[in-house]
C-alpha positions as CSV (number, residue, x, y, z in Angstrom):
1,M,-28.4,-103.8,-12.2
2,A,-29.0,-102.6,-8.7
3,R,-30.7,-105.2,-6.5
4,N,-32.6,-103.1,-4.0
5,A,-36.1,-102.4,-2.9
6,N,-38.2,-99.8,-1.1
7,I,-41.4,-101.3,0.3
8,T,-44.0,-99.6,2.5
9,R,-46.9,-101.6,4.1
10,E,-49.5,-99.6,5.9
11,T,-52.6,-101.1,7.6
12,K,-54.9,-99.8,10.3
13,E,-52.6,-101.6,12.8
14,T,-49.1,-100.7,11.6
15,K,-46.9,-98.8,9.2
16,I,-43.8,-100.5,8.0
17,E,-41.1,-99.0,5.8
18,V,-38.2,-101.1,4.5
19,F,-35.2,-100.2,2.3
20,L,-32.9,-103.0,1.4
21,D,-29.8,-103.3,-0.8
22,I,-28.6,-106.9,-1.0
23,D,-25.4,-106.1,-2.8
24,R,-23.9,-103.2,-0.8
25,K,-22.7,-103.6,2.7
26,G,-23.4,-100.4,4.6
27,E,-25.4,-98.8,7.4
28,I,-28.2,-100.7,9.0
29,K,-30.9,-98.7,10.8
30,V,-33.7,-100.5,12.6
31,S,-36.5,-98.9,14.6
32,T,-39.4,-101.0,16.0
33,P,-41.1,-100.8,19.4
34,V,-39.7,-104.2,20.3
35,P,-36.1,-104.0,21.7
36,F,-35.1,-107.7,21.2
37,F,-36.6,-107.7,17.7
38,N,-34.5,-104.7,16.8
39,H,-31.4,-106.7,17.9
40,M,-32.4,-109.7,15.8
41,L,-33.2,-107.6,12.7
42,I,-29.9,-105.8,13.0
43,T,-28.2,-109.3,13.3
44,L,-30.0,-110.7,10.3
45,L,-29.3,-107.7,8.0
46,T,-25.6,-107.5,9.2
47,Y,-25.0,-111.1,8.3
48,M,-26.7,-110.6,5.0
49,N,-23.9,-108.0,4.3
50,S,-26.7,-105.5,3.2
51,T,-27.6,-101.9,3.6
52,A,-31.0,-101.6,5.2
53,T,-33.5,-99.4,7.0
54,V,-36.5,-100.8,8.8
55,S,-38.9,-98.5,10.4
56,A,-42.0,-99.9,12.2
57,T,-44.9,-98.0,13.9
58,D,-47.5,-99.8,15.9
59,K,-50.7,-97.9,15.7
60,L,-52.6,-100.2,18.0
61,P,-50.0,-101.4,20.5
62,Y,-51.9,-104.4,22.0
63,D,-48.8,-106.6,21.9
64,D,-45.9,-107.4,19.7
65,H,-47.7,-109.7,17.2
66,H,-48.7,-107.1,14.5
67,I,-45.2,-105.5,14.4
68,I,-43.5,-108.9,14.1
69,E,-45.8,-110.2,11.4
70,D,-45.9,-107.0,9.3
71,V,-42.2,-106.4,9.4
72,A,-41.7,-110.1,8.3
73,I,-44.2,-109.5,5.4
74,T,-42.6,-106.3,4.3
75,L,-39.0,-107.5,4.6
76,G,-40.0,-110.6,2.6
77,L,-41.5,-108.5,-0.1
78,A,-38.3,-106.4,-0.2
79,I,-36.1,-109.4,-0.7
80,K,-38.4,-110.7,-3.4
81,E,-38.4,-107.4,-5.3
82,A,-34.7,-106.9,-5.0
83,L,-34.1,-110.4,-6.5
84,G,-36.2,-109.6,-9.6
85,D,-36.3,-112.6,-12.0
86,K,-33.6,-114.3,-9.9
87,R,-31.3,-114.8,-12.9
88,G,-27.9,-116.0,-12.0
89,I,-28.4,-116.5,-8.2
90,K,-26.9,-119.5,-6.5
91,R,-30.5,-120.1,-5.1
92,F,-29.7,-122.7,-2.4
93,S,-27.7,-122.4,0.9
94,H,-27.4,-123.9,4.3
95,Q,-25.6,-122.8,7.4
96,I,-25.0,-124.5,10.8
97,I,-24.2,-121.7,13.3
98,P,-23.1,-122.1,16.9
99,M,-23.7,-119.6,19.6
100,D,-22.2,-120.9,22.8
101,E,-24.2,-124.1,23.7
102,A,-26.8,-123.5,20.9
103,L,-26.4,-124.9,17.5
104,V,-28.9,-124.1,14.7
105,L,-29.3,-125.3,11.1
106,V,-30.8,-123.1,8.5
107,S,-31.4,-124.5,5.0
108,L,-33.1,-122.5,2.2
109,D,-34.1,-122.5,-1.4
110,I,-35.1,-119.3,-3.2
111,S,-37.8,-121.3,-4.9
112,N,-40.7,-118.8,-5.3
113,R,-42.7,-121.3,-3.2
114,G,-42.6,-119.7,0.2
115,M,-42.9,-122.0,3.1
116,A,-41.2,-122.5,6.4
117,F,-40.6,-125.4,8.8
118,V,-39.3,-124.2,12.1
119,S,-38.3,-126.5,15.0
120,L,-37.0,-124.5,17.9
121,N,-37.3,-125.3,21.6
122,L,-37.7,-121.9,23.2
123,R,-38.0,-122.2,27.0
124,R,-38.8,-118.6,27.8
125,S,-42.2,-117.2,26.8
126,E,-40.8,-113.6,26.3
127,I,-37.5,-111.9,25.8
128,G,-37.0,-108.2,25.5
129,G,-40.6,-107.4,24.7
130,L,-40.8,-110.2,22.1
131,A,-43.1,-113.2,22.7
132,T,-41.1,-116.2,21.6
133,E,-44.2,-117.7,20.0
134,N,-43.8,-115.0,17.4
135,I,-40.3,-116.2,16.4
136,P,-41.6,-119.1,14.2
137,H,-44.4,-116.8,13.0
138,F,-41.8,-114.2,11.9
139,F,-39.9,-116.9,9.9
140,Q,-43.1,-118.2,8.3
141,S,-44.4,-114.8,7.3
142,F,-41.0,-113.9,5.9
143,A,-40.7,-117.1,3.9
144,Y,-44.2,-116.9,2.5
145,N,-43.7,-113.3,1.3
146,S,-40.1,-113.7,0.0
147,G,-40.9,-116.9,-1.9
148,V,-38.2,-118.8,0.1
149,T,-38.5,-122.4,1.2
150,L,-37.0,-122.3,4.7
151,H,-36.0,-124.9,7.2
152,I,-34.8,-123.9,10.7
153,S,-33.8,-126.7,13.1
154,Q,-32.3,-126.4,16.6
155,L,-29.6,-129.1,16.9
156,S,-28.7,-128.3,20.5
157,G,-28.9,-125.6,23.2
158,Y,-31.1,-124.4,26.0
159,N,-30.5,-120.6,26.2
160,T,-33.4,-118.9,24.5
161,H,-31.4,-115.8,23.5
162,H,-28.7,-117.9,22.0
163,I,-31.0,-120.2,20.0
164,I,-32.9,-117.3,18.5
165,E,-29.8,-115.3,17.7
166,A,-28.1,-118.3,16.1
167,S,-31.2,-118.7,13.9
168,F,-31.2,-115.1,12.7
169,K,-27.4,-115.2,12.1
170,A,-27.7,-118.4,10.1
171,L,-30.6,-117.0,8.1
172,G,-28.6,-113.9,7.3
173,L,-25.6,-115.9,6.2
174,A,-27.7,-118.3,4.1
175,L,-29.6,-115.5,2.4
176,Y,-26.4,-113.7,1.5
177,E,-24.9,-116.9,0.0
178,A,-28.1,-117.9,-1.9
179,T,-28.6,-114.5,-3.4
180,R,-25.0,-114.3,-4.9
181,I,-24.8,-114.1,-8.7
182,V,-22.9,-117.2,-9.9
183,D,-23.7,-117.2,-13.6
184,N,-26.3,-115.8,-16.1
185,E,-28.8,-118.6,-16.0
186,I,-32.0,-119.3,-14.2
187,R,-31.2,-122.2,-11.8
188,S,-34.2,-124.3,-12.5
189,T,-35.0,-127.2,-14.9
190,K,-38.3,-125.3,-15.6
191,G,-36.4,-122.3,-16.9
192,V,-38.1,-120.0,-14.3
193,I,-38.1,-119.6,-10.6
């Protein structure tokens, strides 16, 4: 069965369109008005070994907040839809990823209880059009809407670019591993996820 999703979210503030195929490594196309966010989304989707298109239009371009939040919501919903009833998935994963002096731990559970705990020391207030206060908000909005319990902890590092990029790489790798089919069972003592 194909594990993919097409999700569109349109509000008075933004229009977000996401296509995601979590089982086919292919072309990744990302277009948002925030250059560094584009870089991070491409990084995330590349390390997920996915095929993906993300298109985001900011109808009221006050700042980057609405785009970051609404892309996170839509991408989270796409992952949730692509996973279906989650039968057979590994469910859990963790990754510890270095990027030069930065070292970041990501641990996740595809639990259907979306929550995020993010501990990153980001020294710059903005990078490439992206307010760094929106990085934890992206991870939180993504987790809530995908139904993933997500922990992201910076273990070392001082370069803001490196810390953020290591976080997105680690999340991509962890999502890829946790979504792999390993059997035909629902991995839960409850019988459902």
